[in-house]
Structure formats: structure tokens, C-alpha cells
N, C-alpha and C positions, 0 to 999 in steps of 0.2 A: 887232797887226800887221794891217792891212786888205788883203785880197786881193780884187781885182775882176777878174772875167773878162768880156771884150767880145766877143761874137760877131756877126760880120759875113758877108754873102755876098761870095764871092771876085769882086769885079768891078773890081779895079784900084785899090784905095785905095793911095794913094802911101806911101812912107816918112814923108814929111813930115806927110801927114794923121795917120798912126798915132801919130808923135810927138806931135802936137797933142791926140790924144786921151788919150794917157798922161799929157802934163802936165796937161791939163784936169780929168782926173778927180782926179788926185793932189791937185791945188789945191783942188777941191771939197771932198774929204775933209778936207783940212787946215782950210779955212775954215769948214765947217759943223761939223764933228765934232772939231775941234782933233787931229787925226791927225797923227802925225809923217811927214812926206814921204821920209824916210831908210828908213822901215820899211813903206812902201805898196808893194804888188806890184799891178802891172797886167799883164795879158796879153790879147792879141788873137788869137782864132782865127778863121780864115777858112774858110768852109764852102762848098763847091760849090753852085752855085744849084739844081743837080739835087737836092740833099740838105736843101733849106730849103723848108718849106711853111707857108702861113698860111691858116686859115679851111677846112682840109680839101683846099686845093689847092696844087698845086707853084707856087712863087713866081711863075714866068713867066705862068702861067695866072691867077693871082691879079692881078698887075699888068694884064694884059689886060683882064680883068674890071673893074677899076677904071678904066681908061683908057676903056672902052666905056661906062661910067656917067658919066664926067666930061665934060660938053659943052664945056668951054673948051680 
């Protein structure tokens, strides 16, 4: 019984987007590993942006730094 936990920042993912993630991950496990969709569990945890960090920086600061580096 596969269990997949998806963690995303809490930034307005819609119920439709979450349903697509759940369906897509379930389908992927069925196709690649022949796992039974009926016993595949997918959970989505939303984390406040203030509680998410990348590369030693809070995510908002990280994104600003990346935007400053991207000339486009």
C-alpha cells in the first residue's frame, strides 16, 4: 500500500489542482510500479510560507534572490 505525502506552500492551490495531483500521483504509481490505485494513499500538507525555507533562506527571500539573478 503506497503512501505519498506532498508538501506545498500554502499559496492558494485550488481543490481542482489538489485533485489533479492526487490523481496524477496515483496513476504514476500504477503505471510505473503496478500499484493498486484502490490502496494508494496520497495526502497533501500545506505549509505556511513563513515555515518554509530553501538554501538557508525563508522561501520569500529565496525567491527574491532568484528573481534578482534572473535577467528575464
